LOBA-250518 format. One record per residue: z negated, x negated, y of N, C-alpha, C in turn. Coordinates in nm, 3 decimals. Layout:
% LOBA-250518
Z_X_Y_Z_X_Y_Z_X_Y
...
//
This chain:
% LOBA-250518
-6.414_6.527_-1.057_-6.276_6.460_-1.025_-6.260_6.340_-1.106
-6.140_6.318_-1.169_-6.116_6.197_-1.235_-6.030_6.101_-1.140
-6.076_5.975_-1.135_-6.015_5.870_-1.055_-5.985_5.768_-1.125
-5.852_5.715_-1.126_-5.815_5.590_-1.206_-5.707_5.514_-1.129
-5.700_5.384_-1.168_-5.599_5.292_-1.110_-5.560_5.214_-1.217
-5.428_5.199_-1.232_-5.358_5.109_-1.339_-5.253_5.023_-1.278
-5.240_4.899_-1.344_-5.132_4.818_-1.298_-5.062_4.773_-1.421
-4.927_4.763_-1.413_-4.851_4.725_-1.525_-4.713_4.685_-1.490
-4.618_4.709_-1.574_-4.484_4.674_-1.555_-4.394_4.766_-1.619
-4.287_4.810_-1.540_-4.185_4.905_-1.581_-4.050_4.839_-1.552
-3.956_4.837_-1.651_-3.834_4.775_-1.625_-3.846_4.638_-1.549
-3.946_4.568_-1.602_-3.960_4.430_-1.560_-4.004_4.422_-1.412
-4.044_4.535_-1.354_-4.101_4.531_-1.217_-4.249_4.582_-1.213
-4.329_4.522_-1.128_-4.466_4.557_-1.116_-4.479_4.700_-1.068
-4.572_4.768_-1.134_-4.601_4.909_-1.100_-4.764_4.923_-1.079
-4.797_4.994_-0.976_-4.938_5.026_-0.948_-4.940_5.172_-0.955
-5.035_5.229_-1.027_-5.040_5.369_-1.036_-5.186_5.419_-1.000
-5.201_5.514_-0.906_-5.329_5.578_-0.867_-5.325_5.715_-0.926
-5.423_5.749_-0.992_-5.430_5.880_-1.064_-5.559_5.957_-1.019
-5.541_6.088_-0.980_-5.646_6.172_-0.940_-5.631_6.302_-1.024
-5.738_6.338_-1.094_-5.735_6.457_-1.168_-5.835_6.552_-1.114
-5.793_6.668_-1.069_-5.875_6.762_-1.007_-5.915_6.871_-1.109
-6.052_6.894_-1.123_-6.096_7.001_-1.208_-6.082_7.144_-1.141
-6.094_7.246_-1.221_-6.084_7.370_-1.163_-6.187_7.397_-1.054
-6.315_7.335_-1.074_-6.411_7.345_-0.975_-6.375_7.270_-0.852
-6.308_7.151_-0.851_-6.253_7.086_-0.740_-6.153_7.178_-0.667
-6.077_7.238_-0.742_-5.964_7.324_-0.670_-6.024_7.440_-0.602
-6.137_7.498_-0.664_-6.205_7.606_-0.588_-6.272_7.561_-0.462
-6.338_7.447_-0.460_-6.389_7.385_-0.346_-6.287_7.355_-0.234
-6.168_7.303_-0.271_-6.065_7.287_-0.175_-6.024_7.431_-0.122
-6.003_7.522_-0.203_-5.966_7.652_-0.142_-6.071_7.718_-0.057
-6.201_7.674_-0.068_-6.306_7.716_0.026_-6.313_7.629_0.153
-6.217_7.537_0.162_-6.219_7.448_0.280_-6.312_7.329_0.269
-6.354_7.297_0.147_-6.450_7.176_0.134_-6.359_7.065_0.083
-6.330_6.962_0.181_-6.248_6.855_0.125_-6.325_6.763_0.034
-6.256_6.687_-0.045_-6.309_6.578_-0.130_-6.292_6.443_-0.064
-6.396_6.371_-0.050_-6.395_6.236_0.015_-6.457_6.136_-0.070
-6.391_6.019_-0.086_-6.447_5.914_-0.171_-6.382_5.779_-0.123
-6.458_5.677_-0.174_-6.420_5.528_-0.137_-6.322_5.478_-0.245
-6.233_5.395_-0.208_-6.132_5.335_-0.302_-6.204_5.264_-0.415
-6.316_5.207_-0.403_-6.381_5.132_-0.511_-6.411_5.226_-0.625
-6.435_5.370_-0.593_-6.454_5.454_-0.705_-6.334_5.477_-0.793
-6.216_5.431_-0.743_-6.089_5.447_-0.823_-6.042_5.308_-0.867
-6.118_5.205_-0.852_-6.067_5.065_-0.884_-5.983_5.012_-0.780
-5.992_5.052_-0.661_-5.909_4.991_-0.542_-6.017_4.925_-0.446
-5.955_4.884_-0.343_-6.037_4.807_-0.233_-6.135_4.896_-0.184
-6.251_4.860_-0.149_-6.356_4.934_-0.092_-6.328_4.990_0.044
-6.240_4.928_0.125_-6.221_4.960_0.254_-6.111_5.079_0.264
-6.067_5.135_0.143_-5.979_5.242_0.158_-6.050_5.364_0.132
-6.038_5.462_0.223_-6.111_5.586_0.213_-6.009_5.694_0.179
-6.048_5.775_0.080_-5.958_5.888_0.045_-6.012_6.023_0.103
-5.934_6.113_0.149_-5.966_6.238_0.199_-5.866_6.349_0.151
-5.923_6.432_0.043_-5.824_6.520_-0.010_-5.869_6.661_0.038
-5.769_6.737_0.092_-5.791_6.876_0.136_-5.669_6.958_0.114
-5.685_7.081_0.129_-5.578_7.182_0.096_-5.559_7.276_0.211
-5.445_7.332_0.221_-5.413_7.441_0.321_-5.292_7.534_0.276
-5.275_7.640_0.348_-5.164_7.727_0.306_-5.026_7.667_0.319
-4.994_7.590_0.416_-4.869_7.518_0.438_-4.896_7.374_0.488
-4.806_7.287_0.470_-4.811_7.148_0.523_-4.819_7.154_0.681
-4.755_7.246_0.737_-4.765_7.256_0.887_-4.907_7.294_0.940
-4.963_7.378_0.860_-5.108_7.422_0.894_-5.207_7.311_0.869
-5.177_7.229_0.764_-5.271_7.114_0.726_-5.255_7.010_0.833
-5.128_6.988_0.880_-5.105_6.893_0.992_-5.180_6.930_1.114
-5.174_7.058_1.149_-5.244_7.112_1.275_-5.391_7.094_1.253
-5.435_7.118_1.127_-5.586_7.110_1.109_-5.643_6.970_1.136
-5.556_6.872_1.113_-5.582_6.735_1.111_-5.584_6.670_1.260
-5.501_6.738_1.351_-5.481_6.680_1.475_-5.610_6.639_1.557
-5.728_6.698_1.538_-5.846_6.658_1.618_-5.892_6.515_1.570
-5.846_6.462_1.453_-5.890_6.341_1.401_-5.800_6.229_1.442
-5.689_6.262_1.514_-5.589_6.164_1.544_-5.598_6.118_1.701
-5.626_5.999_1.714_-5.638_5.941_1.856_-5.532_5.849_1.883
-5.525_5.783_2.000_-5.421_5.693_2.050_-5.407_5.564_1.967
-5.513_5.528_1.891_-5.519_5.408_1.806_-5.484_5.441_1.667
-5.472_5.567_1.623_-5.448_5.604_1.498_-5.296_5.583_1.459
-5.271_5.517_1.342_-5.140_5.498_1.291_-5.107_5.608_1.194
-5.008_5.689_1.221_-4.983_5.812_1.144_-4.835_5.802_1.084
-4.832_5.824_0.950_-4.694_5.820_0.888_-4.683_5.970_0.834
-4.585_6.037_0.892_-4.554_6.183_0.850_-4.442_6.188_0.770
-4.451_6.266_0.665_-4.343_6.299_0.568_-4.218_6.342_0.653
-4.113_6.289_0.634_-3.984_6.336_0.710_-3.952_6.482_0.707
-3.997_6.540_0.590_-3.957_6.689_0.574_-4.040_6.765_0.672
-4.149_6.709_0.728_-4.231_6.778_0.827_-4.194_6.763_0.971
-4.102_6.670_0.997_-4.063_6.637_1.131_-3.943_6.726_1.158
-3.969_6.848_1.214_-3.869_6.934_1.259_-3.898_6.995_1.391
//
């Protein structure tokens, strides 16, 4: 997996870009239900940021799969397209 972070300027405004490149092997592992986990420091970000990349058939199915990790103290931001 390729992990990169870049900062720059576009139209005189600051831009921060996080880039993840998944190999075909990464995609196969995701299809097998094996998530990719890594620390932000690996991508040039703060070390207290943890990334968890996973895949599913639909957004609704992935949301359901993640419910067991959400507790009363968890701050959740859900894409408005999924709020139906």
